[in-house]
C-alpha positions as a Markdown table, in Angstrom:
| # | Residue | x | y | z |
|---|---|---|---|---|
| 1 | Met | 5.6 | 1.6 | -27.4 |
| 2 | Ser | 6.4 | 4.3 | -29.9 |
| 3 | Ile | 10.0 | 2.4 | -30.6 |
| 4 | Leu | 8.3 | -0.1 | -32.6 |
| 5 | Arg | 6.4 | 2.4 | -34.9 |
| 6 | Trp | 3.4 | 0.8 | -35.0 |
| 7 | Ser | 0.5 | 3.0 | -36.0 |
| 8 | Pro | -2.0 | 3.9 | -33.3 |
| 9 | Glu | -4.8 | 1.3 | -35.0 |
| 10 | Thr | -1.6 | -1.6 | -35.2 |
| 11 | Phe | -1.7 | -0.7 | -31.4 |
| 12 | Trp | -5.0 | -0.4 | -30.5 |
| 13 | Arg | -6.3 | -3.9 | -32.2 |
| 14 | Ala | -2.8 | -5.9 | -30.8 |
| 15 | Thr | -3.9 | -8.7 | -28.4 |
| 16 | Pro | -2.6 | -8.6 | -24.9 |
| 17 | Arg | -0.3 | -11.4 | -26.2 |
| 18 | Glu | 1.0 | -9.5 | -29.2 |
| 19 | Leu | 1.7 | -6.4 | -26.7 |
| 20 | Met | 3.4 | -8.3 | -23.8 |
| 21 | Ala | 5.5 | -10.0 | -26.9 |
| 22 | Ala | 6.4 | -6.7 | -28.2 |
| 23 | Trp | 7.2 | -5.9 | -24.4 |
| 24 | Glu | 9.5 | -8.8 | -24.0 |
| 25 | Gly | 11.4 | -8.2 | -26.9 |
| 26 | Leu | 12.1 | -4.6 | -26.4 |
| 27 | His | 13.1 | -5.8 | -22.9 |
| 28 | Gly | 15.5 | -8.6 | -23.4 |
| 29 | Gly | 12.8 | -11.0 | -22.4 |
| 30 | Arg | 11.7 | -9.0 | -19.0 |
| 31 | Arg | 8.5 | -9.7 | -18.3 |
| 32 | Leu | 6.1 | -7.2 | -17.3 |
| 33 | Glu | 4.2 | -8.2 | -14.0 |
| 34 | Pro | 0.8 | -7.3 | -13.8 |
| 35 | Ala | -0.3 | -4.2 | -11.6 |
| 36 | Leu | -2.1 | -4.8 | -8.4 |
| 37 | Asn | -5.3 | -3.5 | -6.9 |
| 38 | Gly | -3.4 | -0.5 | -4.9 |
| 39 | Asp | -1.4 | 0.0 | -7.7 |
| 40 | Leu | -4.5 | 0.5 | -9.8 |
| 41 | Arg | -5.9 | 2.8 | -7.0 |
| 42 | Arg | -2.7 | 5.0 | -6.9 |
| 43 | Leu | -3.4 | 5.7 | -10.8 |
| 44 | Met | -6.7 | 6.3 | -10.1 |
| 45 | Gly | -6.0 | 9.3 | -7.5 |
| 46 | Ala | -3.1 | 10.6 | -9.4 |
| 47 | Phe | -5.0 | 10.8 | -12.7 |
| 48 | Pro | -8.7 | 10.9 | -11.8 |
| 49 | Asp | -11.4 | 10.5 | -14.8 |
| 50 | Glu | -13.4 | 13.8 | -14.5 |
| 51 | Gly | -17.2 | 13.5 | -13.6 |
| 52 | Ser | -16.0 | 9.5 | -13.3 |
| 53 | Ser | -18.1 | 7.6 | -10.3 |
| 54 | His | -16.1 | 4.3 | -11.0 |
| 55 | Ala | -15.4 | 2.2 | -7.8 |
| 56 | Ile | -13.1 | -0.7 | -8.0 |
C-alpha cells in the first residue's frame, strides 16, 4: 500500500472499510476475497512466530 503514500500511522489507524476502498481503488474495483482457514494455516506455517503457541 506504499503507493498510497500513507504514513505508517495513517495506515494503522485506517478502518477495514478504508483499507478495502483503497485496495479497490488501486485495482479497478476488484474485491479482495477474505482469507480462509487453510490460507491462514499455510501462512502461519510459512511464517511462524518464534515461541508462539497460538492455535487456530
